[in-house]
N, C-alpha and C positions, 0 to 999 in steps of 0.2 A: 544371623543371630548377633545381637549386641553383647560383646564381651567387655566387661568393665573391671578394671583394676583400680580400686579407689585411689584417687589422686595420682594415677599413673597414665593409663592408656584408654582411649575411646576407640572402638572398632566395630564396624558393621561387616567386616570381611571374614571369610571362613578361615583365613590363615592367621597364625600367630606371628609375633615379631621375631621370626626366625633369623638366625645368623645369615648374613649375605644379602638381606633385604636392604635397599637404600634407605637411608634415614637422613634427616636434616633438622637443624636448629634454626629457628627464625625469631628474631627480636622485633617486637612491636612497641613502639614508644612515641610519645609526642613531646618528649623532653627537649628535643633540639629543633622544634618547629614542625610545621606540616608541609606536605607537598601540594600539588595542584588542587584547585577547587573542583569538585564534582558537579557536573551540569545536568545529569540525569539520563535516563534510558527512555527512548521513545520509539514511535513507529509512524510510517507514512500511510496516509490515505490518499491515493491518487497515483499518478504516474503509471498507468491512468485507469480511472474508472474501477479501481479495485474494491470499492465499497458499494458498487452499484446496486447489488441485490439486497444489501442490508436493510435499506429503507422499506422494502416490500414485505418484510416479516411482520406478522401480526404479534400483538401482545399476548402473553407476557414474554414471548421468546426474544423479541427485539431488545427489550430492556435487560433481559438476562445476559444476552451477548455483550451489551454495553457495560454491564456491571463487571463481567469477566475482564474486560479490557481496561476500564478506567477507575473503578471503585477502589479507593485506598484500602489496603489490608484485606483484599478479597481474592483477586486473581492476579493478573499482570500488573495492576496498579501503576500504569505508565505515568511518567513524569512529563512527557513531551508528546504532543500531537502535531505532526507536520502534514499540511494538506496542499494539494495542488491548487494553484490559481488557474481555474479552467480557462483554456485557450481555444476551444472549439475544434481541436485537432486530436488525432490519434496519439496517445501517449503511453501505450503498452498493451492495455487490454480494453481500450475504448476511448471515447472522447468525453471530455467534461466541459460543460457549457461555460462560456465567459459571462462576466457581469456586464460586458460592453460588446455585444455582437457587432455593433456599428458605432461610428464615431459619436453620433447624437443619441446614443442608447445607453441607459444605465438601469440595471435590474439586479438588486442584491438579494434576490430570493430564488434564483435559478439553482438547479442542481441540489446536492445534498451535503456539501461540505460545511455550509453554515450550520445546518441542523446538527451535524456531527460534532462540530466544535462546541456548540451549546450543550449538547448532551455530555460531552467530556467535562466541560466546566461545571455542569450541574452536579456531577459526581465528585469532581476534584477541583475546587475553585482555584487551586494553586498550579494547575497544569499549565505548562508553557506552550504557546501556539506559534507555529512557524508557517509562512506562506512561501511558495516557490512556483514560478511559472515553468511549464514544460513547453508550451506553445503560446501563440498570441493570435488574436483575430486579425484578419487580413489587412484591415485599415491601418494597423500599427506600422506595417512594412511599406505602405504607400506604393504598392505594386511590386515590392521586392520581398523575397523570402528571408528577411533579415530584420531584427528588431533594433539595431543600433544606428541606422542612418539618421534617425531623428530621435536622439536619446531623450530629449525633453518630452516627447509624446509617450515614449515607453515609460518614463519615470512617472508622468501624470497618470497613466493607466494603472500602474502598480500601486501608487500611493492612494488612488481612488478606491482600490479594493480594501486597503487598510482602513481608510476613513469610513467606507461603507460597513465594514465589520463592526465598527464601534457605533455608528449612527443608527443602524437598523437592527443590530443584534446584541449590542452592548458587549462586544468582544474586543479585548485588547490583544492585538497581535504583538508578540514579543520579539520575533526575528523575521527577517525578510531575505530571501535569496535572490539570485541574479537570473540564471537561465540553466535549467537542469542539464548537466553533463554536455554543455555546449560552450563555445568560446565566450570568455568574458570580455568586457570592454571597460578599460580604466576610466575613460571620460564618463561613461554611463554611470558607473559605480559612484563616482564623486558627485555627479548630478542627482542621483537617487538620494544620497545623503543630504545634499542641499535642499532638495524638495521635501524630504521628511522634516528637516529642521524648520523649514519655512511654514509647515503645517503644525508646528509644535509637537512633533512626534520624535523628539530627541530620545525617548525611551526605547524606540524600535531599533534593534541592533541589526547589522548587516552580516550575513554569512556568505562567503565566496570561496571557491566558485562552484561548489557541488559538482566537482569533476575529479581531477587529479591534484596531487600536492603542487605539481608544477604545471604551468609556469607561474601561477598566481603567487606562490611564496617568493620566488626569485624576483618577480616584478615588484612586489611590496618592499623588498629590501632596497631596491633602486629608486623607488618612488615614495617619498615620505608622506605625501599627501594621500596616496592610496592606502598606505599603512595606517594612517590615522583614521580613515573612515571604515575600514574592514575590522570588525570586532572578532569574528571567528573565521578560521580557515576550515572549511568543510571538504573532506575528501570522500569519494565513494569506493567501496570495496578495497580498502588499503591493505588487506592481508595482514593486519595487526601492526604494520610498520609505517613510520613516517620518514621524512627526509630531513637532512641537516638544515636546509634553508628555512623550512617551516618552523623548526625549533628556534632558529635565530630571530624570527619575527617577534618572539615573546607573546604571541597571540594564543588564545584558546584554540585547541586542535580537536576537531570532532570527526568521527566517522558518520558523516551526515546522511549517508545511506549505506546499508550493509545487510548481510544475511541473504535474502532473496533465494531461499532454499526450501525444498519440499518439507512440509512440517511433520515429518515422522521422527523417529528416535535419532536418526543421523542428522536431520535438520536441527533438532534440539541440541545435539552435540556440537554442531557448528556454532550455534548461538551461545551456548555455555562457554565455549572456548574463546570466542572473540569478545564477549562481554568483559571477561577478565583481561585477555591478552592485548586488546586494543589499548588499554592503559599500560600494562606491564611492558610491552614492547614499543608502543608508539606514542605514549603520553597523551592518548586521546581521552578526554574527560566526558564525552557523551557518545553513545552509539545508538543509531536510529535504524530500526528494521524496515526494510521493504519486504512485505507490506503489513499493515495493521491487521486486516482480516481478509481472508480469501473469500470475498463475496462477489464473485464473478463466475461465469460459466467455466467449469473445470477444464474443458478442452480449448480454451483460449490459452495463449502463451503463459508459461509459468504458473500453471494450475496448482493450487494449494500451497503457494509460497507465502502464506500469511502466518501470523502467530497463532491464529486459530481459523477454523473453516465455518463459513455460514453461506452456503451456496444453493440452499433450497427453501426460499421463502414460502413456496406453494405448500410445502409439507410442515414447515416449522422446525425441521431437523437442522442441527448444527453439532459440531464437535469441538471440545475443548482440547486442543492438541498439546503435546508435551512442551512446545516452546513457551506456552503461557506460564507453565509452572517453573520453567527455568528462569524466565524473567522475574518471577516473584522472589527468587533467591536473592536478587539484588534490590528490586524496587520496593519490596515491603519492609526493608530494613535500612534504607538510606533515603536521603532527600537531596535535591539540588541545594547547594550551599554547604553541604558537608565537604570535608577534605580528605584526600588520600593521605595515608601515612608514608613516610619515606622508607620504602622497603624495595628490595630487588624484585620480589614477586615471582621468582622462578623456583619451583620445587626441585630438589636434588634428583628425584626419580622421574622427572618429567611432570608436566602440568603446571599450574600456576595458582597464585593467591593474591588477593588485594585486601587491604584493610582501610576502613574509613571511620571517621569520627565526626560528630557534630560539634566538637570543641567544648562540650559540656559534660564530658565524662562517658558518653555513649560510644560503643565500639561495635563495628560489624566486620567480620572476616568472611570472605567468600572464596572457597577452594574449589578447583575443578581438575580432574584427571582424565580429560577426554583423549582417547587414542586416535591415532592417525586414520585408522580404517573407519572409524565411527563418528568423525567430526568434520568431514570435508564440506566446505560451503560450495555453492554453485560457481563462485569466482572469488578471488583468483585461484590458480592452481596451488594446491597445498603440497609442500615439500615433505617427504617422509621424515618422521621423527619417532622416538620411542618414549613410552611411558611404562613405568613398572609399579607394582604394588609397593608401598613404602610407608615409613613411619615419619610423621611430622610433629615436631615439638615446638610449641609457641611459647615465648617468654614475654609476659606482659609487664612492661615497665612504665615509668612516668605516671600519668593520671590513671592508668589502667592497672597499676600494681595492686590495688586494693580489691579488685574484683574477685569474687569467690565462686561465681557461676556464670555460664553463658547458655543462652537458649540454643538448641541445635535443630536445624532443619536439613533434611537429607533427601537426595534423589539418586537413583541408580538407573541408568538407561540400558535397556536390554534390546539390542538391535536385532536379535534373532528370534524374539518372541514378543508377545504383548504383555509381558509381565513386569514392565518397568515400575519402579517405585518413584512416585513423583511428589515432591514437596511434602514429605512426611515429617511431622513434628515429633522429635524425640525428647522434648522436655528440657529442663535445665541440666547442664552437665557441670560437674564441680571443677573449679580451678583451685589448685593447691599451691599456695605461696607463689602465685603469678605464673605457674607452669601448667600447660595443657598439651597432652600428647594424643594424636589421632592416628590410627592405622588406616591408610587410604588404599582402596582397591581401584580398579580401572573403571573409567566412564562414570565417575561419581561426581556429585556436587554437594558441598556442605556449606551451610551458612551458620556461623557461630556469632551470636549477637547478645547485647545487653537488652535489646528491645523485646517487649513481651506482647506486642500488638499484632504479630503475624497471625494469619488465619487462612484456613482452607475449609470452606463450607459450601460445597458445590450445590447447585440447584438440582432438583429431580431431573432425571433424564428427559430430554426433549422428545417429541414424537419421532417415530422411526423414519428412516429415509424412504422417499418415494420419488419415482420419475416424474418429470414434468407431465401435467395432465394431457392426455391424448386428445381431449376436446377442449379448446380454449377459444373464447371470444372476448372482444372489447369494442364497445361502441364509443368510447372516450367521452361519454356524456357526464363529465364531472364539472360542476359549476365552479367550485372553489377547491381545486386540487391541492393536496398537501405538499406535493413536489411537482416540479415542472415536467418530469418524464413519466410516461405511462408504465405501469408495472411490468417488469420482466423484459421490457425492450432494452437492449444493450447497444447503444450507438457506437459504430465502429469508424465511420467517417461522417462528418456533418452532425447536426444536433436536431433531434426530433422532440418537439415540445407540445404540450397541450395548447390549443388555440381556440379562441372564441371568434367564430366567423359571423360577425354581426350582419353581413350583407346577405346571408342565406335565410330565407323565410321558412325553410322546411326542416328536414331532419338532419341537416349537416351544419348545425349551429356550433356544436362542440366537436372538434376534430383534433387530429395529431398532425403537426406541421413541421416540415423540414425548413429550418430558419436561417441557415448560414448561406449567404448569397455571394461570398467571395472566398476564394481559397485562403486558408489561414497561413500564418507564418508557422511552418510545420516543425515538428520535432523529429519525425521519421517520414518516410515517403508515403504519405496518405494516398488512398485510392483517388482516382479522378472522379469517382462516383460516390455519392453519399449512400450509406447503408446502415440499417439497424437490424440486429439479429434477435431471435427469440426462440425459446423452446428447448428441445433435446437434440444433442449432437448425434444421437443414435437413431433418429427418425429416418425411415426409408420411404415408406408409402404415406402420401398425404393428399388432402384436398384443402387448398388454401384460397380464401376469397377475401378481397379487400376493395373498397371503393377508393378511387384516386381522382385528384383534382389538380391538373397541371396549370400553374398560374402564369407560365412564361411560354411564349411561342418558340423559344430556344430550348425548352426543357424536355422532360421525359420522365417516366416513372416505371418501376418494376415491382413485381413480387417474385419470390424465389423460394426454392426448396433445396435440400441437400447441400447447403453452403458449408464448405469444408474448412474454411480458414477465417480467422479474425485477428484482432489485435494488430500488432506491428506487421503481420503478414497478410493483412486483409486485401491488399492490392493484388495478390496472387490467388484470390479466392475463386474456386470453381463450384459449380452446382448447376441447377437448371433455372435460368433467369427469363422471365416473361416480361418483355418491355413493350410499352406503348409510347408513341411520340405525337406531338400536336400537329404534325404534318399529314396525319391520317395513316401512318404505317405502324406495323408491329414487328417485333423481332424476338426470336427465341435463341438464347446463347448458352453456352456451357461455361462461361466465365464472367466475372464481374466487369472486366474491361469491355466486353462486348465484341471481342475479336473472333471467338469461335462460334460462328453463326450456324445454328441447327435448322432454322426455318425463318422465313420472313415473308411479308405480304402487306396488304392493305387492311386497315381496321376501321377507318372513318372516325378515329378519335381526334378531338379538337381541344385546344386550350380553353380554360374557363368553363368547363362543363364536367359534371361527375360521370365517371364510368366505373363499372364493377368488373374487376379482373378475377378470374378463377384459374388456378393451376392445379392439375391433377397428375400425380405421380404414382404409378402402379407398376412395381417391378422395373423393367427396362423401358416401359412405355410412358410417354408424357403427352398431355393434351391440355388445351387452354380454351376458356370461354370468355366472351366479352358481353357484358350485360345480360348474362344467362344463356346466350346462344353460342354454340360451338364456333370457334374461330380457327383453330388449328388442331391437328391430331396426328397420331401415329409417328411421333418423333421418338427415335430410339436413343436411349441414353443409358450407359453402363457405369460411368465414372463421373463424380464420386458415388460411392454406394450409399452414403448417409450424410446427414448434416442438419444444420439449423434451418428454420424458416427465416425469411428476411423481407423487408420492404426497403425501397430506396429510390434515388433519382439519378438521372443521367449526369448531372453536374451540380454545381452549387447554385441552385435555384429554389425559389419558394414552391413547395408542392404539399398538398394536404392529403391525408389518408383518413378513412373512416370505416366503421363496421368491419373490423378485422375478425376473421373466423378461421379456425383451423381444425381439421380432423386428421389425426396422424397416428402412425404405428411404426 
């Protein structure tokens, strides 16, 4: 219940301002100048394949999801979108395709990040765009798993992506990174700046090093040339703190990746706390969430660690999770270019506040009282602290002294129930002679602002959740596909793209082809075999059929069921894998590596010919067919008990797939 004492106290708490409750007085003024410039709140698509299933949603649900993320004054209203520059390698939950699979290859329509950036710009023309590589195609390394031996080649590759964004999609990239969470190279960073300038891309700023504060900050203090070319020091998961050397550089400081937490009320508490305290404790002027939207199979690593969840394109179901509305407390009432006020930001009873202004008389105050138990992020470890119900009195001075009312928006996170109050408008609250007092309870977020443009008008509920269809088929006969990847397939190593097989006069003109023919410069330990998963992780019994065409005499192809691991753990995946090889042999294995052999023999399979594989899993029994005829049977398998379906290849070789069909339960 809201208890109002005119010109005295605002409270949504059930307690009164009793004796012994902590209280504090906080002065807000711009009379003595402003603090750091605010650079915005954003989120990451990629690192990797975190938006993979989003593109497969039908309308109107896909546009609704995008509106919740990017539309100003509607939902999260993000200021920044950071995307992965696809590198053909596993980068957490899948692979994203490169614009240059091979040295003589350029294609700026692969994947979905181009589309996503355009959709973001369509809703908010002022949104800032950032590109960052997690991995690189193999030709960049010239045989080594390293992108810096030939820095001119790497710089050319990255700058080509920026030029392609503008040339083919009219997208201006604002910031570019170095190599996600991996070693930086000073020579490369300087050469990258030189290459950008040579292409008249002076407006593109460099963020480094998307890892820890050190050693980049220390090296910048010793190397004035490096200090000149790095515009922003970006740290990942800083725990709201920075280091002295970073401050001494006088550069902008960002939490260029943060959050990465399950998107329930505790995740929302994590997000609310760091959005404020990254600035209060660490002077960071931007915080960017990993990830934008959990649009990947939930049983992949870090399931539902997005600001919202959209992992069922087959049903149209999605959920607008609490972090969306926590984001709105800041993003709907600030813009990049505003400035923080010079305040300590720490509440006497625990919690924090920040105050920002546009320099034109507008003021926004964001207050959070997240408790230790209800706001732990996935990383780094959070040290215990205390927060108490308290009274906070704000004194508005300088150009804010004339304000007689502020709009109030309120959230209360209830971690033990589903009764959270999320982004509720409480209308204008009176300010008396520059003084406003608020009674604060635990796990609350308040926004007090002069802006009247805030909005929460959700769409009607989407369709109910449904499991992946138990019967699914795809013949890949798409003449002009809107995206390079087939619906619902989630590449985990390698890249599987629509392909036009002009040499085939029959039914296999349009196929799905694995196109990476060289091991990439990896970010994690990719599997030795390429693999793309699909379906439900809960599947036990299935009949899976697919035509395969092995293009290399050194190659091999498989279909699989009950695949139990993906993402960064895909190399350890187990399941039932039915392999055929162009030397005329077959193999059945219990793992992706092919070491756990369950059965093997002759098949008569050859390269440059189509063969139809069928895998049948019923309880503990597995059997397989080749071209409709039984090839092997009575293989006993008990582990794993369930998992995805999959297709893949023995190594990084061209291989085609067609007429995929699955019946599962």
